[in-house]
C-alpha positions in Angstrom: 0.1 0.0 -0.1 0.9 3.5 -0.9 2.0 5.7 1.8 -0.2 8.8 2.4 2.2 11.1 2.8 4.0 10.5 -0.8 1.3 11.2 -2.6 -0.5 14.5 -0.9 1.5 17.5 -2.2 3.8 19.5 0.2 2.2 22.3 0.3 -0.6 21.9 2.8 -2.5 25.1 1.4 -3.6 23.2 -1.8 -5.7 20.6 -0.4 -6.4 22.9 3.0 -10.5 22.5 3.8 -12.2 25.3 5.7 -15.0 25.9 7.7 -17.6 27.8 7.2 -16.7 30.6 9.8 -12.7 30.6 8.5 -14.1 31.3 4.7 -16.6 34.3 6.3 -13.3 35.2 8.0 -11.3 35.0 4.5 -14.2 36.6 2.7 -14.9 39.4 5.3 -18.6 38.7 5.1 -21.2 37.1 7.9 -21.5 33.4 8.1 -25.0 33.8 6.8 -23.0 35.3 3.3 -21.3 32.2 3.3 -23.8 29.5 3.5 -26.3 31.7 0.7 -23.4 31.5 -1.3 -23.2 27.8 -1.1 -27.0 27.8 -1.2 -26.6 29.4 -4.5 -24.0 27.3 -6.2 -21.2 30.0 -6.0 -19.1 28.2 -3.6 -18.5 24.5 -3.9 -18.7 22.8 -0.9 -17.2 18.9 0.5 -19.9 17.2 2.7 -17.8 15.0 5.3 -20.7 13.1 7.2 -23.1 16.4 7.7 -19.5 18.9 8.4 -19.4 21.6 5.6 -15.9 22.4 4.8 -15.0 24.8 1.5 -11.8 23.5 -0.2 -9.6 26.6 0.0 -8.6 26.2 -4.1 -13.2 26.3 -4.2 -13.1 29.4 -2.1 -10.1 31.0 -4.9 -11.9 30.2 -7.5 -15.2 32.3 -6.2 -13.0 35.2 -5.6 -11.4 35.0 -8.8 -14.6 34.3 -10.7 -17.0 37.5 -8.8 -13.4 40.1 -9.4 -14.6 42.6 -11.2 -12.1 45.4 -12.6 -13.7 49.3 -13.5 -13.0 50.9 -16.6 -10.5 54.3 -16.4 -12.3 56.8 -16.9 -15.6 56.2 -15.3 -16.6 58.7 -12.3 -18.4 56.4 -9.4 -19.5 59.6 -7.5 -22.3 59.5 -10.4 -23.3 56.3 -10.9 -26.6 55.7 -9.7 -26.5 52.0 -9.5 -24.2 51.8 -6.8 -25.5 52.2 -3.1 -24.0 55.5 -1.5 -21.7 53.5 0.6 -20.1 51.4 -2.3 -19.2 54.6 -4.0 -16.9 56.1 -0.9 -15.2 52.6 -0.5 -14.5 52.9 -4.4 -13.6 56.0 -4.8 -11.4 56.2 -1.3 -9.7 53.0 -3.1 -9.2 54.6 -6.3 -7.6 58.0 -4.8 -5.2 56.0 -2.4 -3.7 54.6 -5.8 -4.1 57.3 -8.1 
């Protein structure tokens, strides 16, 4: 029988399983928001005897998939589709990196 330590990659982060709480801390969102993303199928999970675990690579995939860029020349403060709080946050980020 093959030794399992030889079959696994050296980097533990490649196979790390996260709890919903850990994923919510990484994403900076509430526990319920993560469970909603799971229910919507946006984050894939592994069910280990009723314990939900999120492979780190699935969380990274979600982040990569949902990441968007703001086209240059767009004026965030006049965009009526964004909530005021989001306009403030995005403007402060853009001003910091000018």
